[in-house]
The first five atom37 places (N, CA, C, CB, O) and aatype in JSON, in Angstrom:
{
  "aatype": [20, 20, 20, 20, 20, 20, 20, 20, 20, 20, 20, 20, 20, 20, 20, 20, 20, 20, 20, 20, 20, 20, 20, 20, 20, 20, 20, 20, 20, 20, 20, 20, 20, 20, 20, 20, 20, 20, 20, 20, 20, 20, 20, 20, 20, 20, 20, 20, 20, 20, 20, 20, 20, 20, 20, 20, 20, 20, 20, 20, 20, 20, 20, 20, 20, 20, 20, 20, 20, 20, 20, 20, 20, 20, 20, 20, 20, 20, 20, 20, 20, 20, 20, 20, 20, 20, 20, 20, 20, 20, 20, 20, 20],
  "atom_mask": [
    [1, 1, 1, 1, 1],
    [1, 1, 1, 1, 1],
    [1, 1, 1, 1, 1],
    [1, 1, 1, 1, 1],
    [1, 1, 1, 1, 1],
    [1, 1, 1, 1, 1],
    [1, 1, 1, 1, 1],
    [1, 1, 1, 1, 1],
    [1, 1, 1, 1, 1],
    [1, 1, 1, 1, 1],
    [1, 1, 1, 1, 1],
    [1, 1, 1, 1, 1],
    [1, 1, 1, 1, 1],
    [1, 1, 1, 1, 1],
    [1, 1, 1, 1, 1],
    [1, 1, 1, 1, 1],
    [1, 1, 1, 1, 1],
    [1, 1, 1, 1, 1],
    [1, 1, 1, 1, 1],
    [1, 1, 1, 1, 1],
    [1, 1, 1, 1, 1],
    [1, 1, 1, 1, 1],
    [1, 1, 1, 1, 1],
    [1, 1, 1, 1, 1],
    [1, 1, 1, 1, 1],
    [1, 1, 1, 1, 1],
    [1, 1, 1, 1, 1],
    [1, 1, 1, 1, 1],
    [1, 1, 1, 1, 1],
    [1, 1, 1, 1, 1],
    [1, 1, 1, 1, 1],
    [1, 1, 1, 1, 1],
    [1, 1, 1, 1, 1],
    [1, 1, 1, 1, 1],
    [1, 1, 1, 1, 1],
    [1, 1, 1, 1, 1],
    [1, 1, 1, 1, 1],
    [1, 1, 1, 1, 1],
    [1, 1, 1, 1, 1],
    [1, 1, 1, 1, 1],
    [1, 1, 1, 1, 1],
    [1, 1, 1, 1, 1],
    [1, 1, 1, 1, 1],
    [1, 1, 1, 1, 1],
    [1, 1, 1, 1, 1],
    [1, 1, 1, 1, 1],
    [1, 1, 1, 1, 1],
    [1, 1, 1, 1, 1],
    [1, 1, 1, 1, 1],
    [1, 1, 1, 1, 1],
    [1, 1, 1, 1, 1],
    [1, 1, 1, 1, 1],
    [1, 1, 1, 1, 1],
    [1, 1, 1, 1, 1],
    [1, 1, 1, 1, 1],
    [1, 1, 1, 1, 1],
    [1, 1, 1, 1, 1],
    [1, 1, 1, 1, 1],
    [1, 1, 1, 1, 1],
    [1, 1, 1, 1, 1],
    [1, 1, 1, 1, 1],
    [1, 1, 1, 1, 1],
    [1, 1, 1, 1, 1],
    [1, 1, 1, 1, 1],
    [1, 1, 1, 1, 1],
    [1, 1, 1, 1, 1],
    [1, 1, 1, 1, 1],
    [1, 1, 1, 1, 1],
    [1, 1, 1, 1, 1],
    [1, 1, 1, 1, 1],
    [1, 1, 1, 1, 1],
    [1, 1, 1, 1, 1],
    [1, 1, 1, 1, 1],
    [1, 1, 1, 1, 1],
    [1, 1, 1, 1, 1],
    [1, 1, 1, 1, 1],
    [1, 1, 1, 1, 1],
    [1, 1, 1, 1, 1],
    [1, 1, 1, 1, 1],
    [1, 1, 1, 1, 1],
    [1, 1, 1, 1, 1],
    [1, 1, 1, 1, 1],
    [1, 1, 1, 1, 1],
    [1, 1, 1, 1, 1],
    [1, 1, 1, 1, 1],
    [1, 1, 1, 1, 1],
    [1, 1, 1, 1, 1],
    [1, 1, 1, 1, 1],
    [1, 1, 1, 1, 1],
    [1, 1, 1, 1, 1],
    [1, 1, 1, 1, 1],
    [1, 1, 1, 1, 1],
    [1, 1, 1, 1, 1]
  ],
  "atom_positions": [
    [[29.47, 41.17, 14.74], [30.53, 40.67, 15.6], [31.66, 40.18, 14.7], [30.02, 39.54, 16.54], [31.42, 39.51, 13.7]],
    [[32.9, 40.5, 15.06], [34.07, 40.14, 14.27], [34.73, 38.9, 14.86], [35.08, 41.3, 14.22], [34.57, 38.58, 16.04]],
    [[35.47, 38.21, 14.02], [36.21, 37.02, 14.44], [37.7, 37.32, 14.33], [35.83, 35.78, 13.58], [38.15, 37.84, 13.3]],
    [[38.48, 37.01, 15.37], [39.91, 37.25, 15.39], [40.62, 35.91, 15.55], [40.3, 38.23, 16.53], [40.15, 35.04, 16.28]],
    [[41.74, 35.74, 14.86], [42.5, 34.5, 14.93], [43.82, 34.79, 15.63], [42.75, 33.91, 13.5], [44.55, 35.71, 15.26]],
    [[44.13, 34.0, 16.66], [45.37, 34.13, 17.41], [46.16, 32.84, 17.2], [45.11, 34.41, 18.93], [45.62, 31.75, 17.4]],
    [[47.43, 32.96, 16.81], [48.28, 31.8, 16.59], [49.28, 31.69, 17.74], [49.01, 31.88, 15.23], [49.97, 32.65, 18.06]],
    [[49.34, 30.51, 18.36], [50.26, 30.26, 19.47], [51.13, 29.07, 19.09], [49.49, 30.0, 20.81], [50.62, 28.0, 18.76]],
    [[52.45, 29.26, 19.15], [53.38, 28.16, 18.91], [54.03, 27.83, 20.24], [54.45, 28.52, 17.82], [54.66, 28.68, 20.86]],
    [[53.88, 26.58, 20.68], [54.45, 26.15, 21.96], [54.73, 24.65, 21.9], [53.49, 26.48, 23.13], [54.2, 23.94, 21.05]],
    [[55.58, 24.18, 22.83], [55.88, 22.76, 22.9], [54.73, 21.96, 23.5], [57.14, 22.54, 23.72], [54.57, 20.78, 23.19]],
    [[53.94, 22.58, 24.36], [52.79, 21.91, 24.95], [51.54, 22.74, 24.7], [53.01, 21.66, 26.47], [51.63, 23.93, 24.39]],
    [[50.4, 22.13, 24.85], [49.13, 22.81, 24.58], [48.86, 23.9, 25.62], [47.98, 21.8, 24.55], [49.08, 23.67, 26.81]],
    [[48.39, 25.06, 25.19], [48.05, 26.11, 26.15], [46.78, 25.76, 26.91], [47.89, 27.45, 25.44], [45.96, 24.96, 26.44]],
    [[46.61, 26.35, 28.08], [45.44, 26.07, 28.92], [44.29, 27.01, 28.53], [45.79, 26.23, 30.43], [43.99, 27.97, 29.25]],
    [[43.67, 26.72, 27.4], [42.54, 27.51, 26.89], [41.38, 26.54, 26.68], [42.9, 28.27, 25.56], [41.56, 25.46, 26.12]],
    [[40.19, 26.93, 27.13], [39.01, 26.08, 26.98], [37.92, 26.86, 26.26], [38.51, 25.57, 28.36], [37.9, 28.09, 26.27]],
    [[37.0, 26.13, 25.64], [35.87, 26.77, 24.97], [35.02, 27.51, 25.98], [35.02, 25.72, 24.21], [34.79, 27.03, 27.09]],
    [[34.55, 28.68, 25.61], [33.72, 29.49, 26.48], [34.51, 30.39, 27.41], [32.84, 28.6, 27.29], [33.92, 31.23, 28.09]],
    [[35.82, 30.23, 27.46], [36.66, 31.06, 28.32], [36.72, 32.48, 27.76], [38.1, 30.46, 28.44], [36.8, 32.67, 26.55]],
    [[36.67, 33.45, 28.65], [36.82, 34.84, 28.23], [38.31, 35.16, 28.23], [36.01, 35.82, 29.17], [38.98, 35.07, 29.26]],
    [[38.82, 35.53, 27.05], [40.25, 35.73, 26.86], [40.46, 37.02, 26.07], [40.89, 34.52, 26.12], [39.94, 37.16, 24.97]],
    [[41.2, 37.95, 26.63], [41.52, 39.22, 25.97], [40.26, 39.98, 25.55], [42.41, 38.98, 24.76], [40.24, 40.61, 24.49]],
    [[39.24, 39.93, 26.35], [38.02, 40.68, 26.07], [37.05, 39.99, 25.14], [38.37, 41.98, 25.5], [36.06, 40.6, 24.73]],
    [[37.29, 38.73, 24.77], [36.39, 37.99, 23.9], [36.2, 36.58, 24.4], [36.93, 37.97, 22.47], [36.95, 36.12, 25.27]],
    [[35.21, 35.88, 23.86], [34.91, 34.51, 24.27], [35.49, 33.54, 23.26], [33.38, 34.31, 24.42], [35.33, 33.73, 22.05]],
    [[36.16, 32.5, 23.74], [36.73, 31.47, 22.87], [35.59, 30.59, 22.36], [37.81, 30.62, 23.63], [34.87, 29.98, 23.14]],
    [[35.43, 30.53, 21.03], [34.34, 29.75, 20.44], [34.84, 28.53, 19.67], [33.53, 30.62, 19.51], [34.05, 27.62, 19.39]],
    [[36.13, 28.49, 19.32], [36.66, 27.35, 18.58], [38.15, 27.21, 18.87], [36.4, 27.5, 17.06], [38.86, 28.2, 19.03]],
    [[38.61, 25.96, 18.92], [40.03, 25.65, 19.07], [40.42, 24.73, 17.92], [40.34, 25.0, 20.46], [39.69, 23.8, 17.6]],
    [[41.57, 24.99, 17.3], [41.98, 24.18, 16.17], [43.49, 23.97, 16.24], [41.57, 24.85, 14.82], [44.25, 24.93, 16.4]],
    [[43.92, 22.74, 16.12], [45.35, 22.4, 16.11], [45.76, 22.1, 14.68], [45.65, 21.19, 17.05], [45.21, 21.2, 14.04]],
    [[46.73, 22.86, 14.18], [47.21, 22.63, 12.82], [48.57, 21.99, 12.87], [47.25, 23.94, 12.02], [49.42, 22.37, 13.68]],
    [[48.78, 21.02, 12.02], [50.08, 20.38, 11.94], [51.05, 21.33, 11.26], [49.99, 19.02, 11.17], [50.72, 22.0, 10.28]],
    [[52.26, 21.37, 11.8], [53.26, 22.27, 11.26], [53.75, 21.77, 9.91], [54.43, 22.4, 12.23], [53.75, 20.57, 9.64]],
    [[54.16, 22.69, 9.08], [54.68, 22.34, 7.77], [56.02, 21.64, 7.89], [54.81, 23.6, 6.89], [56.58, 21.54, 8.99]],
    [[56.52, 21.15, 6.79], [57.82, 20.48, 6.77], [58.93, 21.49, 7.03], [58.05, 19.76, 5.43], [58.82, 22.66, 6.68]],
    [[60.01, 21.03, 7.65], [61.15, 21.9, 7.93], [62.34, 21.5, 7.06], [61.54, 21.83, 9.42], [62.46, 20.34, 6.65]],
    [[63.21, 22.46, 6.8], [64.38, 22.21, 5.95], [65.58, 21.85, 6.82], [64.69, 23.45, 5.07], [65.53, 21.93, 8.04]],
    [[66.65, 21.46, 6.14], [67.89, 21.1, 6.84], [68.46, 22.3, 7.58], [68.92, 20.54, 5.85], [68.98, 22.16, 8.69]],
    [[68.37, 23.48, 6.97], [68.95, 24.67, 7.61], [68.23, 25.01, 8.92], [68.88, 25.87, 6.66], [68.87, 25.47, 9.87]],
    [[66.92, 24.78, 8.99], [66.19, 25.01, 10.24], [66.62, 24.01, 11.31], [64.67, 24.9, 10.0], [66.74, 24.37, 12.48]],
    [[66.86, 22.76, 10.92], [67.3, 21.76, 11.88], [68.74, 22.01, 12.32], [67.18, 20.36, 11.27], [69.08, 21.73, 13.47]],
    [[69.59, 22.53, 11.43], [70.96, 22.89, 11.81], [70.93, 23.99, 12.87], [71.77, 23.33, 10.58], [71.68, 23.94, 13.84]],
    [[70.08, 24.98, 12.67], [69.98, 26.08, 13.63], [69.44, 25.61, 14.98], [69.08, 27.2, 13.08], [69.85, 26.12, 16.02]],
    [[68.54, 24.63, 14.96], [67.92, 24.17, 16.21], [68.83, 23.23, 16.99], [66.6, 23.47, 15.91], [68.93, 23.35, 18.21]],
    [[69.5, 22.29, 16.32], [70.25, 21.24, 17.01], [71.76, 21.45, 17.01], [69.95, 19.93, 16.39], [72.46, 20.89, 17.86]],
    [[72.29, 22.24, 16.09], [73.72, 22.5, 16.05], [74.55, 21.43, 15.37], [74.21, 22.69, 17.43], [75.78, 21.5, 15.4]],
    [[73.93, 20.44, 14.77], [74.66, 19.42, 14.02], [74.94, 19.94, 12.62], [73.87, 18.1, 13.96], [74.32, 20.9, 12.18]],
    [[75.87, 19.32, 11.92], [76.16, 19.72, 10.54], [75.02, 19.26, 9.62], [77.51, 19.13, 10.07], [74.27, 18.35, 9.96]],
    [[74.92, 19.9, 8.48], [73.86, 19.54, 7.55], [74.03, 18.12, 7.02], [73.82, 20.51, 6.39], [73.05, 17.43, 6.77]],
    [[75.26, 17.68, 6.85], [75.51, 16.31, 6.39], [75.04, 15.28, 7.44], [77.02, 16.11, 6.1], [74.47, 14.26, 7.08]],
    [[75.29, 15.57, 8.72], [74.85, 14.67, 9.78], [73.33, 14.58, 9.83], [75.39, 15.14, 11.14], [72.77, 13.5, 9.99]],
    [[72.66, 15.71, 9.68], [71.2, 15.71, 9.71], [70.64, 14.95, 8.52], [70.65, 17.15, 9.71], [69.7, 14.17, 8.68]],
    [[71.2, 15.16, 7.34], [70.72, 14.42, 6.15], [70.92, 12.91, 6.32], [71.44, 14.91, 4.89], [70.07, 12.12, 5.91]],
    [[72.05, 12.52, 6.91], [72.34, 11.1, 7.11], [71.38, 10.47, 8.11], [73.79, 10.91, 7.58], [70.84, 9.4, 7.86]],
    [[71.17, 11.14, 9.25], [70.29, 10.59, 10.29], [68.83, 10.57, 9.87], [70.44, 11.38, 11.58], [68.08, 9.68, 10.27]],
    [[68.41, 11.55, 9.07], [66.99, 11.69, 8.71], [66.68, 11.21, 7.31], [66.58, 13.13, 8.85], [65.64, 11.57, 6.75]],
    [[67.55, 10.4, 6.72], [67.33, 9.94, 5.35], [66.04, 9.12, 5.21], [68.52, 9.11, 4.88], [65.41, 9.12, 4.16]],
    [[65.65, 8.43, 6.27], [64.45, 7.58, 6.2], [63.15, 8.38, 6.23], [64.46, 6.6, 7.34], [62.11, 7.86, 5.86]],
    [[63.2, 9.63, 6.67], [61.97, 10.43, 6.75], [61.97, 11.59, 5.77], [61.77, 10.96, 8.17], [61.14, 12.49, 5.89]],
    [[62.89, 11.6, 4.81], [62.98, 12.68, 3.82], [61.73, 12.71, 2.96], [64.24, 12.52, 2.94], [61.36, 11.7, 2.37]],
    [[61.07, 13.87, 2.89], [59.86, 14.01, 2.09], [60.06, 14.96, 0.91], [58.71, 14.51, 2.96], [59.11, 15.3, 0.22]],
    [[61.29, 15.38, 0.69], [61.62, 16.24, -0.44], [62.43, 15.48, -1.45], [62.37, 17.49, 0.02], [62.6, 14.26, -1.34]],
    [[62.95, 16.19, -2.44], [63.8, 15.56, -3.44], [65.23, 15.49, -2.9], [63.76, 16.33, -4.79], [65.49, 15.95, -1.79]],
    [[66.15, 14.93, -3.69], [67.54, 14.86, -3.26], [68.17, 16.25, -3.15], [68.34, 14.0, -4.22], [69.08, 16.45, -2.35]],
    [[67.71, 17.19, -3.94], [68.23, 18.55, -3.88], [67.63, 19.36, -2.75], [68.0, 19.25, -5.18], [68.29, 20.25, -2.21]],
    [[66.39, 19.06, -2.38], [65.72, 19.83, -1.34], [65.21, 18.85, -0.29], [64.54, 20.7, -1.92], [64.18, 18.2, -0.48]],
    [[65.92, 18.74, 0.78], [65.57, 17.81, 1.85], [64.57, 18.48, 2.79], [66.84, 17.34, 2.62], [64.87, 19.53, 3.37]],
    [[63.4, 17.88, 2.96], [62.36, 18.42, 3.83], [61.91, 17.31, 4.77], [61.15, 18.99, 3.0], [61.76, 16.16, 4.37]],
    [[61.69, 17.67, 6.03], [61.38, 16.68, 7.05], [60.19, 17.1, 7.9], [62.59, 16.43, 7.94], [59.95, 18.29, 8.11]],
    [[59.46, 16.11, 8.39], [58.41, 16.34, 9.37], [59.09, 16.74, 10.68], [57.5, 15.06, 9.56], [59.97, 16.02, 11.15]],
    [[58.72, 17.87, 11.29], [59.45, 18.34, 12.48], [59.36, 17.39, 13.67], [58.92, 19.68, 12.88], [60.32, 17.29, 14.43]],
    [[58.24, 16.7, 13.85], [58.1, 15.78, 14.98], [58.98, 14.55, 14.81], [56.64, 15.35, 15.14], [59.64, 14.11, 15.76]],
    [[59.01, 13.98, 13.6], [59.83, 12.8, 13.34], [61.31, 13.14, 13.4], [59.48, 12.18, 11.97], [62.11, 12.36, 13.92]],
    [[61.69, 14.31, 12.87], [63.09, 14.73, 12.92], [63.51, 14.98, 14.36], [63.3, 15.99, 12.07], [64.65, 14.67, 14.73]],
    [[62.63, 15.53, 15.16], [62.93, 15.77, 16.57], [63.2, 14.45, 17.29], [61.77, 16.51, 17.24], [64.12, 14.37, 18.1]],
    [[62.4, 13.44, 17.0], [62.59, 12.13, 17.64], [63.93, 11.51, 17.25], [61.44, 11.18, 17.27], [64.58, 10.88, 18.08]],
    [[64.34, 11.68, 16.01], [65.61, 11.1, 15.56], [66.82, 11.88, 16.05], [65.64, 11.03, 14.04], [67.84, 11.28, 16.4]],
    [[66.73, 13.19, 16.08], [67.89, 14.01, 16.39], [68.11, 14.25, 17.88], [67.77, 15.33, 15.7], [69.2, 14.66, 18.28]],
    [[67.12, 14.0, 18.71], [67.31, 14.15, 20.15], [68.06, 12.96, 20.75], [65.96, 14.31, 20.84], [68.56, 13.05, 21.87]],
    [[68.14, 11.86, 20.03], [68.84, 10.68, 20.49], [70.34, 10.92, 20.35], [68.39, 9.42, 19.69], [70.83, 11.01, 19.23]],
    [[71.1, 11.02, 21.45], [72.52, 11.4, 21.38], [73.46, 10.25, 21.05], [72.94, 12.0, 22.68], [74.4, 10.0, 21.81]],
    [[73.26, 9.56, 19.94], [74.13, 8.45, 19.56], [75.0, 8.84, 18.37], [73.31, 7.2, 19.23], [75.16, 8.05, 17.44]],
    [[75.55, 10.05, 18.38], [76.4, 10.51, 17.3], [77.86, 10.32, 17.69], [76.11, 11.99, 16.96], [78.58, 11.31, 17.86]],
    [[78.31, 9.11, 17.84], [79.7, 8.85, 18.23], [80.42, 8.17, 17.08], [79.77, 7.97, 19.5], [79.85, 7.37, 16.35]],
    [[81.69, 8.52, 16.95], [82.53, 7.89, 15.94], [83.69, 7.22, 16.62], [83.02, 8.92, 14.9], [84.07, 7.58, 17.73]],
    [[84.26, 6.24, 15.97], [85.41, 5.56, 16.51], [85.03, 4.47, 17.48], [86.31, 6.53, 17.18], [83.85, 4.23, 17.76]],
    [[86.04, 3.81, 17.99], [85.8, 2.7, 18.9], [85.57, 3.2, 20.33], [86.98, 1.71, 18.87], [85.87, 4.35, 20.65]],
    [[85.04, 2.34, 21.16], [84.8, 2.69, 22.56], [86.12, 2.84, 23.28], [83.92, 1.62, 23.24], [87.12, 2.22, 22.94]],
    [[86.1, 3.68, 24.28], [87.29, 3.92, 25.08], [87.47, 2.78, 26.07], [87.21, 5.29, 25.82], [86.52, 2.38, 26.73]],
    [[88.69, 2.26, 26.16], [89.0, 1.2, 27.1], [89.88, 1.77, 28.2], [89.69, 0.0, 26.39], [90.85, 2.48, 27.92]],
    [[89.55, 1.48, 29.44], [90.36, 1.96, 30.57], [91.39, 0.93, 30.97], [89.47, 2.31, 31.77], [92.17, 1.16, 31.9]]
  ]
}
């Protein structure tokens, strides 16, 4: 009997259980792997902010050197989804 590995990337967990028959085979093991670190260019493509803005906001979670900025994708997501990127004073009516 052969073993096949299927990789699924999603924002939420798929509805797969042990013992389920899936694609002609039985699911015998489930394993969640933590994603590797992401670079500034990947975060620029995902969020649309400039690389300087991302480096500034994520300076506290930088796990790379000063030349190569690498971030945990979950922590960077939490910091960059917060829409507090405003400059200047508040508008007065």
